[in-house]
VEXLOKOL-135698 format. One record per residue (C-alpha): z, x, y negated; residue number from 0. Coordinates in pm, 1 decimal, padded with zeros to 6 digits, m for minus. Layout:
BEGIN
<atom Z="Z" X="X" Y="Y" n="NUM"/>
...
// end
This chain:
BEGIN
<atom Z="m00510.3" X="00916.3" Y="m01405.5" n="0"/>
<atom Z="m00473.7" X="00592.6" Y="m01605.1" n="1"/>
<atom Z="m00119.0" X="00460.6" Y="m01625.8" n="2"/>
<atom Z="00046.6" X="00775.6" Y="m01501.3" n="3"/>
<atom Z="00404.9" X="00718.1" Y="m01612.3" n="4"/>
<atom Z="00516.7" X="00476.5" Y="m01338.5" n="5"/>
<atom Z="00647.9" X="00573.3" Y="m00997.2" n="6"/>
<atom Z="00309.5" X="00543.3" Y="m00823.9" n="7"/>
<atom Z="00130.7" X="00715.6" Y="m01111.9" n="8"/>
<atom Z="00363.4" X="01014.2" Y="m01106.3" n="9"/>
<atom Z="00335.8" X="01034.8" Y="m00728.3" n="10"/>
<atom Z="m00043.0" X="01042.6" Y="m00760.0" n="11"/>
<atom Z="m00032.6" X="01310.9" Y="m01028.8" n="12"/>
<atom Z="00180.3" X="01525.4" Y="m00798.6" n="13"/>
<atom Z="m00062.1" X="01474.6" Y="m00507.8" n="14"/>
<atom Z="m00361.6" X="01562.6" Y="m00725.9" n="15"/>
<atom Z="m00197.1" X="01881.0" Y="m00856.0" n="16"/>
<atom Z="m00134.9" X="01995.3" Y="m00497.3" n="17"/>
<atom Z="m00477.9" X="01886.2" Y="m00368.3" n="18"/>
<atom Z="m00701.9" X="02179.3" Y="m00264.6" n="19"/>
<atom Z="m01019.4" X="02027.0" Y="m00412.4" n="20"/>
<atom Z="m00902.5" X="01810.0" Y="m00704.7" n="21"/>
<atom Z="m00770.0" X="01880.5" Y="m01051.7" n="22"/>
<atom Z="m00602.4" X="01647.6" Y="m01299.6" n="23"/>
<atom Z="m00836.3" X="01579.7" Y="m01593.2" n="24"/>
<atom Z="m00597.1" X="01351.2" Y="m01783.8" n="25"/>
<atom Z="m00285.2" X="01141.0" Y="m01737.8" n="26"/>
<atom Z="m00234.3" X="00848.4" Y="m01972.8" n="27"/>
<atom Z="00076.4" X="00661.5" Y="m02080.6" n="28"/>
<atom Z="00050.6" X="00506.1" Y="m02425.8" n="29"/>
<atom Z="00422.5" X="00440.0" Y="m02466.9" n="30"/>
<atom Z="00505.5" X="00799.5" Y="m02366.4" n="31"/>
<atom Z="00220.7" X="00979.7" Y="m02545.5" n="32"/>
<atom Z="00303.7" X="01349.9" Y="m02583.8" n="33"/>
<atom Z="00603.3" X="01335.2" Y="m02351.5" n="34"/>
<atom Z="00630.7" X="01555.4" Y="m02043.6" n="35"/>
<atom Z="00748.8" X="01420.5" Y="m01710.3" n="36"/>
<atom Z="00860.4" X="01617.3" Y="m01406.6" n="37"/>
<atom Z="00685.6" X="01518.4" Y="m01086.6" n="38"/>
<atom Z="00804.7" X="01460.6" Y="m00730.4" n="39"/>
<atom Z="00803.0" X="01786.9" Y="m00540.4" n="40"/>
<atom Z="00777.7" X="02001.3" Y="m00853.9" n="41"/>
<atom Z="00540.4" X="02048.2" Y="m01144.3" n="42"/>
<atom Z="00505.1" X="01841.4" Y="m01458.7" n="43"/>
<atom Z="00251.4" X="01643.5" Y="m01658.1" n="44"/>
<atom Z="00214.2" X="01566.2" Y="m02028.5" n="45"/>
<atom Z="00088.9" X="01218.0" Y="m02107.6" n="46"/>
<atom Z="m00207.3" X="01131.7" Y="m02330.7" n="47"/>
<atom Z="m00286.3" X="00803.4" Y="m02503.2" n="48"/>
<atom Z="m00558.6" X="00617.6" Y="m02315.1" n="49"/>
<atom Z="m00779.2" X="00576.6" Y="m02623.0" n="50"/>
<atom Z="m00764.3" X="00951.0" Y="m02690.9" n="51"/>
<atom Z="m00928.2" X="01065.0" Y="m02367.0" n="52"/>
<atom Z="m01290.4" X="01093.7" Y="m02259.9" n="53"/>
<atom Z="m01310.8" X="00892.6" Y="m01938.3" n="54"/>
<atom Z="m01613.7" X="01086.9" Y="m01818.0" n="55"/>
<atom Z="m01410.1" X="01408.3" Y="m01800.3" n="56"/>
<atom Z="m01327.0" X="01292.0" Y="m01446.9" n="57"/>
<atom Z="m01553.9" X="01216.5" Y="m01152.4" n="58"/>
<atom Z="m01303.1" X="00964.1" Y="m01020.6" n="59"/>
<atom Z="m01018.3" X="00785.4" Y="m01197.1" n="60"/>
<atom Z="m00709.7" X="00625.5" Y="m01051.8" n="61"/>
<atom Z="m00575.1" X="00325.7" Y="m01242.0" n="62"/>
<atom Z="m00207.9" X="00243.9" Y="m01199.7" n="63"/>
<atom Z="m00201.3" X="00028.5" Y="m01510.9" n="64"/>
<atom Z="m00006.4" X="m00299.7" Y="m01505.4" n="65"/>
<atom Z="m00152.4" X="m00606.4" Y="m01338.2" n="66"/>
<atom Z="m00372.4" X="m00784.7" Y="m01588.9" n="67"/>
<atom Z="m00446.6" X="m00471.3" Y="m01791.3" n="68"/>
<atom Z="m00617.0" X="m00257.3" Y="m01529.0" n="69"/>
<atom Z="m00946.5" X="m00444.4" Y="m01481.7" n="70"/>
<atom Z="m01057.5" X="m00374.5" Y="m01840.1" n="71"/>
<atom Z="m01009.7" X="m00000.1" Y="m01796.5" n="72"/>
<atom Z="m01180.7" X="m00003.2" Y="m01458.1" n="73"/>
<atom Z="m01483.9" X="m00157.3" Y="m01631.5" n="74"/>
<atom Z="m01472.0" X="00109.6" Y="m01904.3" n="75"/>
<atom Z="m01458.3" X="00386.0" Y="m01645.6" n="76"/>
<atom Z="m01755.3" X="00241.8" Y="m01459.5" n="77"/>
<atom Z="m01954.3" X="00225.5" Y="m01783.3" n="78"/>
<atom Z="m01881.6" X="00597.1" Y="m01820.2" n="79"/>
<atom Z="m02014.3" X="00660.4" Y="m01468.2" n="80"/>
<atom Z="m01671.3" X="00725.0" Y="m01317.0" n="81"/>
<atom Z="m01566.2" X="00603.0" Y="m00973.7" n="82"/>
<atom Z="m01229.3" X="00422.5" Y="m00965.9" n="83"/>
<atom Z="m00945.6" X="00348.5" Y="m00726.8" n="84"/>
<atom Z="m00748.3" X="00061.3" Y="m00878.8" n="85"/>
<atom Z="m00382.7" X="00032.5" Y="m00773.4" n="86"/>
<atom Z="m00321.0" X="m00295.7" Y="m00956.7" n="87"/>
<atom Z="m00371.0" X="m00644.6" Y="m00812.0" n="88"/>
<atom Z="m00656.8" X="m00719.9" Y="m01052.5" n="89"/>
<atom Z="m00941.8" X="m00647.0" Y="m00813.0" n="90"/>
<atom Z="m00778.4" X="m00715.4" Y="m00477.4" n="91"/>
<atom Z="m00902.6" X="m00983.6" Y="m00242.0" n="92"/>
<atom Z="m00731.6" X="m01317.8" Y="m00289.2" n="93"/>
<atom Z="m00675.9" X="m01257.5" Y="m00659.3" n="94"/>
<atom Z="m00995.5" X="m01408.3" Y="m00797.9" n="95"/>
<atom Z="m01170.9" X="m01073.2" Y="m00833.0" n="96"/>
<atom Z="m01547.0" X="m01039.4" Y="m00811.8" n="97"/>
<atom Z="m01697.8" X="m00982.7" Y="m00470.0" n="98"/>
<atom Z="m01836.6" X="m00649.9" Y="m00358.8" n="99"/>
<atom Z="m01524.4" X="m00443.9" Y="m00429.5" n="100"/>
<atom Z="m01385.6" X="m00311.9" Y="m00100.7" n="101"/>
<atom Z="m01021.0" X="m00374.9" Y="m00020.1" n="102"/>
<atom Z="m00893.0" X="m00025.6" Y="00048.5" n="103"/>
<atom Z="m00694.6" X="m00080.3" Y="00364.9" n="104"/>
<atom Z="m00858.7" X="00237.6" Y="00479.4" n="105"/>
<atom Z="m00822.4" X="00209.4" Y="00855.4" n="106"/>
<atom Z="m00993.4" X="m00131.4" Y="00851.6" n="107"/>
<atom Z="m01251.2" X="m00084.4" Y="00572.9" n="108"/>
<atom Z="m01336.7" X="00283.2" Y="00598.7" n="109"/>
<atom Z="m01716.2" X="00248.0" Y="00589.1" n="110"/>
<atom Z="m01710.6" X="00017.4" Y="00285.5" n="111"/>
<atom Z="m01471.0" X="00251.6" Y="00102.8" n="112"/>
<atom Z="m01684.1" X="00556.9" Y="00173.4" n="113"/>
<atom Z="m01983.2" X="00421.0" Y="m00016.7" n="114"/>
<atom Z="m01797.8" X="00239.4" Y="m00294.8" n="115"/>
<atom Z="m01788.5" X="00301.5" Y="m00668.4" n="116"/>
<atom Z="m01468.4" X="00094.4" Y="m00707.1" n="117"/>
<atom Z="m01196.6" X="00033.7" Y="m00449.0" n="118"/>
<atom Z="m00903.1" X="m00205.2" Y="m00479.3" n="119"/>
<atom Z="m00598.3" X="m00031.2" Y="m00333.7" n="120"/>
<atom Z="m00375.0" X="m00269.4" Y="m00132.6" n="121"/>
<atom Z="m00020.4" X="m00360.5" Y="m00225.7" n="122"/>
<atom Z="00267.8" X="m00193.6" Y="m00046.3" n="123"/>
<atom Z="00393.9" X="m00499.1" Y="00142.9" n="124"/>
<atom Z="00043.7" X="m00599.2" Y="00262.8" n="125"/>
<atom Z="m00017.7" X="m00245.1" Y="00386.7" n="126"/>
<atom Z="00297.1" X="m00255.8" Y="00597.9" n="127"/>
<atom Z="00230.1" X="m00605.6" Y="00731.6" n="128"/>
<atom Z="m00146.4" X="m00605.5" Y="00781.3" n="129"/>
<atom Z="m00159.9" X="m00276.7" Y="00970.4" n="130"/>
<atom Z="00096.5" X="m00428.7" Y="01206.5" n="131"/>
<atom Z="m00067.4" X="m00765.9" Y="01272.4" n="132"/>
<atom Z="m00443.4" X="m00704.8" Y="01249.0" n="133"/>
<atom Z="m00477.0" X="m00543.7" Y="01595.0" n="134"/>
<atom Z="m00319.8" X="m00853.5" Y="01751.8" n="135"/>
<atom Z="m00541.4" X="m01090.7" Y="01552.9" n="136"/>
<atom Z="m00868.9" X="m00908.5" Y="01607.0" n="137"/>
<atom Z="m00803.6" X="m00877.8" Y="01981.1" n="138"/>
<atom Z="m00738.3" X="m01253.4" Y="02010.2" n="139"/>
<atom Z="m00379.5" X="m01215.2" Y="02126.0" n="140"/>
<atom Z="m00206.1" X="m01446.8" Y="01877.0" n="141"/>
<atom Z="m00137.0" X="m01809.6" Y="01969.7" n="142"/>
<atom Z="m00364.6" X="m02060.6" Y="01790.3" n="143"/>
<atom Z="m00190.6" X="m02220.1" Y="01492.8" n="144"/>
<atom Z="00085.7" X="m01958.7" Y="01499.8" n="145"/>
<atom Z="00317.9" X="m01896.2" Y="01207.6" n="146"/>
<atom Z="00357.5" X="m01518.8" Y="01171.6" n="147"/>
<atom Z="00696.7" X="m01448.5" Y="01015.3" n="148"/>
<atom Z="00706.6" X="m01131.4" Y="00803.7" n="149"/>
<atom Z="01050.3" X="m01010.0" Y="00692.7" n="150"/>
<atom Z="01011.1" X="m00695.9" Y="00482.6" n="151"/>
<atom Z="01267.4" X="m00485.4" Y="00296.9" n="152"/>
<atom Z="01169.2" X="m00244.5" Y="00019.8" n="153"/>
<atom Z="01328.2" X="00028.3" Y="m00184.5" n="154"/>
<atom Z="01372.7" X="m00039.0" Y="m00555.0" n="155"/>
<atom Z="01078.5" X="00178.1" Y="m00667.9" n="156"/>
<atom Z="00853.8" X="m00100.6" Y="m00541.6" n="157"/>
<atom Z="00958.1" X="m00301.6" Y="m00847.7" n="158"/>
<atom Z="00816.6" X="m00039.7" Y="m01084.5" n="159"/>
<atom Z="00966.8" X="00172.5" Y="m01360.5" n="160"/>
<atom Z="01015.1" X="m00101.6" Y="m01620.9" n="161"/>
<atom Z="01378.6" X="m00147.8" Y="m01724.0" n="162"/>
<atom Z="01527.1" X="m00470.6" Y="m01583.8" n="163"/>
<atom Z="01884.7" X="m00595.1" Y="m01568.9" n="164"/>
<atom Z="01855.2" X="m00698.2" Y="m01204.2" n="165"/>
<atom Z="01748.9" X="m00343.6" Y="m01112.4" n="166"/>
<atom Z="02041.6" X="m00161.5" Y="m01273.8" n="167"/>
<atom Z="02232.8" X="00070.8" Y="m01042.2" n="168"/>
<atom Z="02536.1" X="m00156.7" Y="m01046.7" n="169"/>
<atom Z="02321.3" X="m00450.5" Y="m00932.4" n="170"/>
<atom Z="02141.1" X="m00262.4" Y="m00654.7" n="171"/>
<atom Z="02397.0" X="m00032.7" Y="m00497.7" n="172"/>
<atom Z="02600.2" X="m00171.4" Y="m00206.8" n="173"/>
<atom Z="02388.7" X="m00485.7" Y="m00222.8" n="174"/>
<atom Z="02100.2" X="m00645.3" Y="m00033.0" n="175"/>
<atom Z="01912.4" X="m00958.4" Y="m00130.9" n="176"/>
<atom Z="01600.7" X="m01163.5" Y="m00073.6" n="177"/>
<atom Z="01356.9" X="m01249.3" Y="m00350.4" n="178"/>
<atom Z="01017.0" X="m01417.4" Y="m00382.1" n="179"/>
<atom Z="01143.7" X="m01675.0" Y="m00133.3" n="180"/>
<atom Z="00969.8" X="m01995.7" Y="m00032.9" n="181"/>
<atom Z="00645.6" X="m01807.4" Y="00042.6" n="182"/>
<atom Z="00592.1" X="m01739.2" Y="m00327.7" n="183"/>
<atom Z="00543.7" X="m01360.8" Y="m00348.9" n="184"/>
<atom Z="00216.2" X="m01253.3" Y="m00513.7" n="185"/>
<atom Z="00125.5" X="m01017.3" Y="m00227.8" n="186"/>
<atom Z="00071.0" X="m01315.9" Y="00000.7" n="187"/>
<atom Z="m00267.1" X="m01375.3" Y="m00164.6" n="188"/>
<atom Z="m00420.1" X="m01056.2" Y="m00031.3" n="189"/>
<atom Z="m00252.3" X="m01091.0" Y="00308.0" n="190"/>
<atom Z="m00395.8" X="m01440.6" Y="00348.9" n="191"/>
<atom Z="m00738.1" X="m01327.7" Y="00233.2" n="192"/>
<atom Z="m00739.3" X="m01046.3" Y="00487.8" n="193"/>
<atom Z="m00662.4" X="m01285.0" Y="00779.0" n="194"/>
<atom Z="m00892.3" X="m01560.8" Y="00655.2" n="195"/>
<atom Z="m01074.9" X="m01730.5" Y="00939.8" n="196"/>
<atom Z="m00792.0" X="m01670.1" Y="01185.7" n="197"/>
<atom Z="m00601.7" X="m01976.9" Y="01301.4" n="198"/>
<atom Z="m00264.1" X="m01855.0" Y="01176.7" n="199"/>
<atom Z="m00023.5" X="m01899.3" Y="00886.5" n="200"/>
<atom Z="00188.3" X="m01631.0" Y="00720.9" n="201"/>
<atom Z="00552.4" X="m01672.6" Y="00619.9" n="202"/>
<atom Z="00658.8" X="m01377.8" Y="00405.9" n="203"/>
<atom Z="01008.7" X="m01302.5" Y="00276.1" n="204"/>
<atom Z="01068.3" X="m00975.9" Y="00088.8" n="205"/>
<atom Z="01412.1" X="m00817.3" Y="00045.5" n="206"/>
<atom Z="01542.4" X="m00549.2" Y="m00188.5" n="207"/>
<atom Z="01714.7" X="m00250.8" Y="m00029.8" n="208"/>
<atom Z="01967.1" X="m00028.8" Y="m00213.5" n="209"/>
<atom Z="01745.5" X="00278.4" Y="m00159.9" n="210"/>
<atom Z="01479.8" X="00439.7" Y="m00376.9" n="211"/>
<atom Z="01175.8" X="00417.2" Y="m00150.9" n="212"/>
<atom Z="01043.3" X="00288.2" Y="00178.0" n="213"/>
<atom Z="00952.9" X="m00045.5" Y="00339.5" n="214"/>
<atom Z="01067.7" X="m00166.0" Y="00679.3" n="215"/>
<atom Z="00899.3" X="m00480.5" Y="00809.3" n="216"/>
<atom Z="01007.3" X="m00693.6" Y="01106.1" n="217"/>
<atom Z="00724.1" X="m00927.1" Y="01203.7" n="218"/>
<atom Z="00752.1" X="m01207.0" Y="01460.2" n="219"/>
<atom Z="00423.3" X="m01308.6" Y="01623.9" n="220"/>
<atom Z="00374.2" X="m01596.3" Y="01873.1" n="221"/>
<atom Z="00131.6" X="m01487.8" Y="02145.3" n="222"/>
<atom Z="m00121.9" X="m01663.5" Y="02364.7" n="223"/>
<atom Z="00032.8" X="m01494.2" Y="02668.0" n="224"/>
<atom Z="00289.0" X="m01226.5" Y="02742.2" n="225"/>
<atom Z="00158.0" X="m00870.7" Y="02719.4" n="226"/>
<atom Z="00210.4" X="m00634.9" Y="03014.9" n="227"/>
<atom Z="00216.0" X="m00341.7" Y="02770.8" n="228"/>
<atom Z="00324.5" X="m00442.8" Y="02420.1" n="229"/>
<atom Z="00202.4" X="m00118.5" Y="02263.5" n="230"/>
<atom Z="m00142.9" X="m00126.7" Y="02424.7" n="231"/>
<atom Z="m00314.4" X="m00326.6" Y="02143.2" n="232"/>
<atom Z="m00192.1" X="m00080.0" Y="01882.6" n="233"/>
<atom Z="m00274.6" X="00230.5" Y="02083.0" n="234"/>
<atom Z="m00624.0" X="00097.1" Y="02150.8" n="235"/>
<atom Z="m00684.5" X="00022.3" Y="01782.5" n="236"/>
<atom Z="m00526.3" X="00328.5" Y="01626.2" n="237"/>
<atom Z="m00575.4" X="00604.6" Y="01884.3" n="238"/>
<atom Z="m00780.2" X="00822.0" Y="01648.6" n="239"/>
<atom Z="m00605.8" X="00737.2" Y="01321.6" n="240"/>
<atom Z="m00431.6" X="01036.0" Y="01158.9" n="241"/>
<atom Z="m00197.4" X="00824.8" Y="00945.6" n="242"/>
<atom Z="m00079.5" X="00567.2" Y="01199.0" n="243"/>
<atom Z="00192.0" X="00657.7" Y="01447.1" n="244"/>
<atom Z="00242.7" X="00417.9" Y="01738.7" n="245"/>
<atom Z="00579.2" X="00497.3" Y="01888.9" n="246"/>
<atom Z="00805.7" X="00350.4" Y="02158.1" n="247"/>
<atom Z="01102.1" X="00399.9" Y="01926.0" n="248"/>
<atom Z="01211.0" X="00173.3" Y="01642.3" n="249"/>
<atom Z="01080.7" X="00322.5" Y="01316.2" n="250"/>
<atom Z="01317.4" X="00431.5" Y="01039.3" n="251"/>
<atom Z="01258.3" X="00487.2" Y="00669.2" n="252"/>
<atom Z="01368.7" X="00850.2" Y="00682.6" n="253"/>
<atom Z="01085.9" X="00914.9" Y="00930.3" n="254"/>
<atom Z="00817.5" X="00811.6" Y="00679.5" n="255"/>
<atom Z="00954.0" X="00893.3" Y="00334.3" n="256"/>
<atom Z="00730.1" X="01141.9" Y="00155.9" n="257"/>
<atom Z="00455.1" X="01096.2" Y="00416.9" n="258"/>
<atom Z="00128.0" X="00902.0" Y="00406.5" n="259"/>
<atom Z="00189.2" X="00732.5" Y="00742.2" n="260"/>
<atom Z="00287.0" X="00403.4" Y="00896.5" n="261"/>
<atom Z="00505.3" X="00407.3" Y="01206.1" n="262"/>
<atom Z="00464.8" X="00107.3" Y="01434.8" n="263"/>
<atom Z="00627.4" X="m00023.7" Y="01746.5" n="264"/>
<atom Z="00664.8" X="m00359.2" Y="01922.3" n="265"/>
<atom Z="00910.2" X="m00540.6" Y="02147.7" n="266"/>
<atom Z="00876.4" X="m00850.3" Y="02362.6" n="267"/>
<atom Z="01125.0" X="m01121.1" Y="02261.4" n="268"/>
<atom Z="01350.1" X="m01262.4" Y="02532.9" n="269"/>
<atom Z="01500.0" X="m01611.1" Y="02547.9" n="270"/>
<atom Z="01217.7" X="m01808.2" Y="02385.0" n="271"/>
<atom Z="01000.1" X="m02070.3" Y="02554.6" n="272"/>
<atom Z="00675.1" X="m01928.3" Y="02414.8" n="273"/>
<atom Z="00569.7" X="m01562.7" Y="02455.2" n="274"/>
<atom Z="00662.5" X="m01386.0" Y="02134.1" n="275"/>
<atom Z="00630.7" X="m01031.3" Y="02005.0" n="276"/>
<atom Z="00825.1" X="m00850.3" Y="01736.0" n="277"/>
<atom Z="00636.0" X="m00576.3" Y="01552.9" n="278"/>
<atom Z="00820.6" X="m00317.8" Y="01344.6" n="279"/>
<atom Z="00646.8" X="m00124.0" Y="01069.1" n="280"/>
<atom Z="00778.9" X="00146.6" Y="00836.7" n="281"/>
<atom Z="00601.3" X="00306.9" Y="00539.7" n="282"/>
<atom Z="00687.0" X="00491.3" Y="00221.8" n="283"/>
<atom Z="00598.0" X="00233.9" Y="m00044.2" n="284"/>
<atom Z="00495.2" X="00507.6" Y="m00290.1" n="285"/>
<atom Z="00280.7" X="00696.9" Y="m00038.4" n="286"/>
<atom Z="00099.0" X="00490.3" Y="00226.6" n="287"/>
<atom Z="00189.9" X="00184.7" Y="00018.7" n="288"/>
<atom Z="00041.7" X="00317.3" Y="m00307.1" n="289"/>
<atom Z="m00042.4" X="00674.7" Y="m00413.1" n="290"/>
<atom Z="m00109.5" X="00823.8" Y="m00070.3" n="291"/>
<atom Z="m00341.4" X="00545.4" Y="00038.1" n="292"/>
<atom Z="m00517.5" X="00565.9" Y="m00300.4" n="293"/>
<atom Z="m00584.9" X="00936.5" Y="m00244.7" n="294"/>
<atom Z="m00692.5" X="00865.0" Y="00114.0" n="295"/>
<atom Z="m00953.3" X="00624.4" Y="m00026.8" n="296"/>
<atom Z="m01054.1" X="00867.1" Y="m00302.2" n="297"/>
<atom Z="m01117.8" X="01143.4" Y="m00048.9" n="298"/>
<atom Z="m01365.5" X="00917.1" Y="00129.3" n="299"/>
<atom Z="m01533.0" X="00810.1" Y="m00196.6" n="300"/>
<atom Z="m01580.7" X="01173.7" Y="m00297.1" n="301"/>
<atom Z="m01715.7" X="01284.6" Y="00040.8" n="302"/>
<atom Z="m01407.5" X="01491.4" Y="00122.9" n="303"/>
<atom Z="m01217.0" X="01502.2" Y="00450.7" n="304"/>
<atom Z="m00999.7" X="01192.9" Y="00460.0" n="305"/>
<atom Z="m00664.0" X="01367.4" Y="00527.0" n="306"/>
<atom Z="m00718.2" X="01636.8" Y="00262.3" n="307"/>
<atom Z="m00414.3" X="01690.3" Y="00039.3" n="308"/>
<atom Z="m00207.3" X="01420.2" Y="00208.4" n="309"/>
<atom Z="00134.6" X="01485.0" Y="00364.9" n="310"/>
<atom Z="00151.6" X="01377.0" Y="00726.0" n="311"/>
// end
């Protein structure tokens, strides 16, 4: 585990320690070398310096290093013959990365992930949004030229573990605010890349919730025509998916926290001239949005059963 001291890194360490077929070969955190951290759900890990480990002690490495620093260590791991799941943005589609590295939105790229040596794990917001809109796009249900409006609210762990004044308790509690406005958030790059070739535009506005974890997205989609059954496209696409729950009820964060799932539902919108659908998506940003999805991809890369070791 490279870059193990952040929220996603610690979550991954905890998942690995509980996994029936995996063991933790190393966990690096240069700034916390020698320190011990307690993990979610119990257990602990002592951090090593990255330069002090032998990369080839592991068959597969996860990299949760900061954006801009991860790609170098992914290359080092590959030189040592180690497979890698990279949780940074460095190798994701839309970010100028080299071709041939699968984008690990598992339910849509499963075959490519299974045979890959390196997988780029998606961001948390794109996971929530793309799993909600791709069934509509691939089934040709979205109006040509549509602007898909994605309003997503995340818990504060999505901002990482780095100390920041705007993330102090006194700034977060009893507060709610938008950020990355004007369609400027960095996660838009991978969302746009994933829907490339579709005649749509994405308008994305993230918000910060005064909670630790979870993302709730409300997505407004103009349709070609009204749908007789608004859940039918999602049920058809995800009927056999163990980590996607299509429900008639509005999803809530407490239903997904600590689980590697996305809960989805949809509602027709009344009172508009054009047929319009609202899609609601809830995930745990540290599980399906980061560590859980990374382990889901790793299971496939290692030839293990995809759900192994993942809380559902």
